[in-house]
C-alpha positions as CSV (number, residue, x, y, z in Angstrom):
1,M,0.0,0.0,0.0
2,S,2.8,2.4,0.8
3,G,4.2,1.8,-2.7
4,L,0.9,2.7,-4.2
5,L,0.6,5.9,-2.2
6,R,4.1,6.9,-3.3
7,A,3.4,6.2,-6.9
8,E,0.1,8.1,-6.7
9,W,1.7,11.1,-5.1
10,I,4.4,11.2,-7.8
11,R,1.7,10.9,-10.5
12,L,-0.4,13.7,-9.1
13,R,2.5,15.9,-8.3
14,K,3.6,16.0,-11.9
15,R,0.3,16.7,-13.5
16,R,-0.1,20.4,-14.6
17,S,-3.9,20.4,-14.3
18,I,-3.7,19.4,-10.6
19,Q,-1.0,22.0,-9.9
20,A,-3.2,24.6,-11.5
21,I,-6.1,23.7,-9.3
22,V,-4.1,23.7,-6.1
23,I,-2.8,27.2,-7.0
24,A,-6.1,28.6,-8.4
25,V,-8.3,27.7,-5.4
26,P,-6.3,29.8,-2.8
27,L,-5.9,32.5,-5.3
28,L,-9.6,32.7,-6.0
29,I,-10.4,32.8,-2.2
30,A,-7.8,35.5,-1.7
31,V,-9.2,37.7,-4.5
32,Q,-12.7,37.2,-3.2
33,F,-11.6,38.2,0.3
34,A,-9.7,41.3,-0.8
35,A,-12.5,42.4,-3.2
36,G,-15.1,42.0,-0.5
37,Y,-13.1,44.0,2.0
38,L,-12.2,46.8,-0.4
39,S,-15.7,47.1,-1.7
40,I,-17.0,48.3,1.7
41,S,-17.5,52.0,1.8
42,E,-18.0,54.0,5.0
43,P,-20.1,57.1,4.8
44,P,-18.3,60.5,5.1
45,P,-18.3,62.3,8.4
46,F,-21.6,63.8,9.4
47,D,-21.8,67.5,8.6
48,E,-24.8,69.0,10.4
49,A,-24.3,72.5,8.9
50,A,-24.3,71.1,5.3
51,I,-27.4,68.9,6.0
52,R,-29.2,71.9,7.5
53,A,-28.3,74.0,4.5
54,E,-29.5,71.3,2.1
55,L,-32.8,70.9,3.9
56,I,-33.4,74.7,3.8
57,A,-32.6,74.7,0.0
58,Q,-35.2,72.0,-0.4
59,G,-37.8,74.2,1.2
60,Y,-38.1,72.7,4.6
61,G,-39.8,75.2,7.0
62,Q,-40.9,77.7,4.4
63,G,-44.1,79.4,5.2
64,L,-43.9,78.3,8.9
65,P,-43.3,80.4,12.0
66,P,-39.6,80.5,12.9
67,D,-40.0,78.3,16.0
68,E,-42.0,75.6,14.0
69,A,-39.6,75.8,11.1
70,E,-36.6,75.3,13.5
71,A,-38.3,72.3,15.2
72,L,-39.0,70.7,11.7
73,L,-35.4,71.3,10.7
74,A,-34.1,69.9,14.0
75,G,-36.2,66.8,13.6
76,Q,-35.0,66.2,10.0
77,V,-31.3,66.8,11.0
78,D,-31.7,64.3,13.9
79,A,-33.2,61.7,11.5
80,K,-30.3,62.2,9.1
81,R,-27.9,61.8,12.1
82,Q,-29.5,58.5,13.1
83,E,-29.4,57.3,9.6
84,H,-25.7,58.2,9.3
85,E,-24.9,56.4,12.6
86,F,-26.8,53.3,11.4
87,R,-24.8,53.3,8.0
88,T,-21.5,53.8,9.9
89,E,-22.2,51.0,12.2
90,E,-23.3,48.8,9.3
91,A,-20.1,49.4,7.5
92,A,-18.1,48.7,10.7
93,I,-19.9,45.3,11.0
94,A,-19.2,44.5,7.4
95,R,-15.5,45.3,8.0
96,A,-15.3,43.3,11.2
97,V,-15.8,40.0,9.4
98,Y,-12.5,40.5,7.7
99,V,-10.5,41.0,11.0
100,F,-8.7,38.0,12.5
101,P,-10.0,35.7,13.9
102,R,-13.4,36.3,12.2
103,S,-11.5,36.3,8.9
104,L,-11.2,32.5,9.4
105,V,-15.0,32.2,9.3
106,T,-15.0,34.4,6.2
107,V,-12.5,32.3,4.2
108,L,-14.1,29.1,5.3
109,G,-17.4,30.5,3.9
110,S,-15.6,30.4,0.5
111,S,-14.8,26.7,0.9
112,V,-17.2,25.8,-2.0
113,F,-14.2,26.5,-4.2
114,V,-12.3,23.7,-2.4
115,L,-15.2,21.3,-2.8
116,L,-15.5,22.1,-6.6
117,A,-11.7,21.5,-6.9
118,L,-12.0,18.1,-5.1
119,I,-14.7,17.1,-7.6
120,L,-12.3,17.8,-10.4
121,L,-9.4,16.2,-8.7
122,T,-11.3,13.0,-7.9
123,A,-12.8,12.7,-11.3
124,S,-9.4,13.2,-12.9
125,A,-7.4,11.0,-10.5
126,V,-9.9,8.1,-10.8
127,G,-11.3,8.5,-14.3
128,D,-8.4,9.6,-16.5
129,E,-7.0,6.1,-16.9
130,F,-10.3,4.9,-18.3
131,G,-10.0,7.5,-21.0
132,W,-6.3,6.8,-21.6
133,G,-6.9,3.0,-21.8
134,T,-4.2,2.4,-19.1
135,I,-6.4,1.2,-16.2
136,R,-5.9,-2.4,-17.0
137,T,-2.1,-2.0,-17.1
138,T,-2.2,-0.3,-13.7
139,L,-4.3,-3.1,-12.2
140,I,-2.0,-5.8,-13.6
141,A,1.0,-4.0,-12.1
142,F,-0.5,-3.6,-8.6
143,G,-3.0,-6.4,-8.5
144,N,-5.4,-5.3,-5.7
145,R,-8.2,-3.2,-7.1
146,R,-9.3,-1.9,-3.7
147,Q,-5.9,-0.7,-2.8
148,V,-5.5,1.1,-6.1
149,L,-8.8,3.0,-5.6
150,A,-8.0,3.6,-1.9
151,A,-4.6,5.1,-2.8
152,R,-6.2,7.5,-5.2
153,I,-8.9,8.6,-2.9
154,L,-6.4,9.0,0.0
155,A,-4.2,11.1,-2.3
156,V,-7.1,13.4,-3.2
157,G,-8.0,13.6,0.5
158,V,-4.5,14.7,1.4
159,V,-4.7,17.4,-1.3
160,G,-8.0,18.5,0.2
161,L,-6.5,18.8,3.6
162,V,-3.7,20.8,2.2
163,L,-6.2,23.2,0.5
164,F,-8.1,23.7,3.8
165,G,-4.8,24.4,5.5
166,L,-4.0,27.0,2.9
167,V,-7.4,28.5,3.3
168,L,-6.8,28.9,7.1
169,V,-3.4,30.4,6.4
170,L,-5.1,33.0,4.1
171,G,-7.6,33.8,6.8
172,A,-4.7,34.6,9.1
173,V,-2.4,36.4,6.6
174,L,-4.8,38.5,4.5
175,P,-6.0,40.7,7.4
176,V,-2.4,41.6,8.1
177,L,-1.7,42.4,4.4
178,L,-4.9,44.4,4.0
179,G,-4.7,46.1,7.4
180,T,-8.2,45.2,8.3
181,G,-7.6,45.6,12.0
182,S,-7.1,49.4,11.6
183,A,-10.8,50.0,10.8
184,R,-13.2,51.3,13.4
185,P,-14.7,48.2,15.2
186,P,-18.5,48.1,15.7
187,A,-19.9,48.8,19.1
188,Q,-20.4,45.9,21.5
189,L,-18.5,43.4,19.3
190,P,-19.6,39.8,20.4
191,A,-16.9,37.3,21.2
192,V,-15.6,34.9,18.6
193,D,-16.6,31.3,19.4
194,W,-13.7,29.0,18.6
195,A,-15.9,26.0,19.0
196,G,-18.0,27.4,16.1
197,I,-15.0,27.8,14.0
198,G,-14.0,24.2,14.7
199,A,-17.5,23.0,13.8
200,L,-17.4,24.9,10.6
201,L,-14.0,23.5,9.7
202,L,-15.1,20.0,10.6
203,G,-18.3,20.3,8.6
204,N,-16.3,21.4,5.6
205,V,-13.9,18.5,5.9
206,V,-16.7,16.0,6.2
207,A,-18.4,17.6,3.2
208,A,-15.1,17.2,1.3
209,A,-15.2,13.5,2.1
210,T,-18.7,13.3,0.8
211,V,-17.8,15.1,-2.4
212,I,-14.8,12.8,-2.9
213,G,-16.9,9.7,-2.3
214,F,-19.6,10.8,-4.6
215,S,-17.2,11.8,-7.4
216,A,-15.3,8.5,-7.1
217,F,-18.6,6.5,-7.3
218,A,-19.9,8.5,-10.2
219,T,-16.5,8.1,-12.0
220,V,-16.3,4.3,-11.7
221,L,-20.0,4.0,-12.5
222,V,-19.7,5.7,-15.9
223,R,-16.0,5.0,-16.5
224,S,-15.3,8.6,-17.2
225,G,-14.2,11.6,-15.2
226,S,-15.8,14.2,-17.5
227,V,-19.2,12.5,-17.3
228,A,-18.8,12.3,-13.5
229,L,-18.7,16.1,-13.4
230,V,-22.1,16.2,-15.2
231,A,-23.4,13.7,-12.7
232,A,-22.6,16.1,-9.8
233,L,-24.7,18.8,-11.5
234,I,-27.5,16.4,-12.2
235,Y,-27.5,15.4,-8.5
236,F,-27.9,19.0,-7.4
237,V,-30.9,19.4,-9.7
238,I,-32.4,16.1,-8.4
239,E,-32.0,17.1,-4.7
240,A,-33.5,20.5,-5.4
241,A,-36.5,18.9,-7.0
242,I,-37.0,16.4,-4.2
243,L,-36.8,19.2,-1.6
244,S,-39.2,21.4,-3.5
245,V,-41.8,18.5,-3.1
246,L,-41.0,17.6,0.5
247,V,-41.3,21.2,1.8
248,R,-44.9,21.2,0.8
249,L,-45.6,18.7,3.6
250,E,-46.6,20.6,6.7
251,P,-44.3,18.7,9.2
252,L,-41.3,19.5,6.9
253,Q,-42.0,23.2,6.5
254,E,-40.0,25.8,8.4
255,G,-41.0,25.5,12.0
256,G,-42.5,22.0,11.6
257,G,-41.5,19.2,13.9
258,A,-39.7,17.2,11.3
259,A,-38.1,20.1,9.3
260,W,-34.7,19.1,10.7
261,L,-34.8,15.9,8.7
262,L,-34.3,17.8,5.4
263,S,-30.7,18.6,6.6
264,G,-30.0,14.9,6.0
265,F,-29.8,15.6,2.3
266,P,-26.1,16.4,1.4
267,L,-26.6,19.8,-0.2
268,R,-29.2,21.0,2.2
269,G,-27.2,19.7,5.1
270,F,-24.1,21.6,3.9
271,V,-26.0,24.9,3.7
272,T,-27.6,24.4,7.1
273,L,-24.3,23.5,8.6
274,G,-22.6,26.6,7.2
275,N,-25.4,28.9,8.3
276,V,-25.5,27.5,11.9
277,A,-21.7,27.3,12.4
278,T,-21.0,30.7,10.9
279,A,-23.6,32.4,13.1
280,A,-22.2,30.6,16.2
281,A,-18.6,31.3,15.4
282,S,-18.9,35.0,14.4
283,G,-22.0,36.2,16.3
284,L,-22.2,39.2,13.9
285,G,-25.4,40.0,12.0
286,H,-25.7,41.9,8.8
287,F,-27.0,45.1,10.4
288,P,-26.8,46.7,13.9
289,G,-29.1,45.1,16.5
290,Q,-29.5,41.8,14.6
291,V,-29.5,38.9,17.1
292,L,-28.1,35.6,15.9
293,G,-28.6,32.2,17.5
294,R,-25.2,30.8,18.6
295,D,-26.3,27.3,19.4
296,L,-24.3,24.7,17.6
297,G,-26.8,21.9,18.3
298,P,-28.5,22.1,14.9
299,A,-25.1,21.5,13.2
300,A,-24.7,18.1,14.7
301,F,-27.2,16.3,12.5
302,P,-25.9,17.7,9.2
303,I,-22.4,16.6,10.1
304,V,-23.4,13.1,11.0
305,A,-25.6,12.9,7.8
306,L,-22.7,14.1,5.6
307,A,-20.4,11.5,7.2
308,A,-22.9,8.8,6.5
309,W,-23.2,9.9,2.9
310,A,-19.4,9.8,2.6
311,V,-19.3,6.2,3.9
312,L,-22.1,5.2,1.6
313,F,-20.7,6.7,-1.5
314,G,-17.2,5.3,-0.7
315,A,-18.6,1.8,-0.2
316,L,-20.5,2.0,-3.4
317,A,-17.4,3.2,-5.3
318,F,-15.3,0.3,-3.9
319,R,-18.0,-2.3,-4.6
320,R,-18.4,-1.1,-8.2
321,F,-14.7,-0.8,-8.9
322,G,-14.0,-4.3,-7.4
323,R,-16.7,-6.0,-9.5
324,M,-16.6,-4.1,-12.8
325,D,-15.3,-5.7,-16.0
326,I,-12.2,-3.9,-17.2
327,V,-11.0,-4.7,-20.8
328,E,-9.3,-1.5,-21.6
């Protein structure tokens, strides 16, 4: 088995497409992080005199006694001041998610790029030899089919762990490079929950295992890596269609007693897990005064369900690969 793993590592390391994927994913996440931070604009300082002059130019208070006109102008100026304070606080909250350690939550929120990369890597690692017609030669050389498939899945898994490691490094380094900590923090900043960050990372790793297992099964099922990519898209459509029917049932609607069962579907579970763990880890809403639930309990079932799907897809992939006729 060790020889298979070394051979697989050498094979993957020399492939330009895989090198491009490993470089492109962190680069995409870094660009998205930087673009998101730099796109936040904070309103200019509040200028009461300018606001008052603008209101007078618009006709506020004309035709009214001086005391009534002044009261009307003061009310409008106060409303503008409150609006300015709200927008300033809103911008501060938006910037706070790019400050370490909340930046870790932000970059993990972009882990869908890692999952897409793992679909490509698995389909390529498992399926290319079917297209090249060299799979039979490989099996003759190494003999044990299960070990061959296990070595390739493990190699892709290691690449996935490396990508997640790079994502976390970006979450720690990018705030320093962009100077995000120099921005004005929002008032009453809630504490970061490291357990939430851990749950978010764990959920992403389990989701990656599910993606690898599904991609491996789809690839050996159709004997093609390119068709396996289409199978992933087809699955997304099928799950969305099934969920659109199930949510019509009253117990499965939002607030229903059995609504949590829908998180057992891989895609729905991944979204639920991300929302729950992100809210628990960061504690920041999208606007001042928004209160988020920070209970990690609802994330447990999606993680267990994703792990079960990963085991199921992996078992199906090994069963199919171990019994399929290979004449290439």
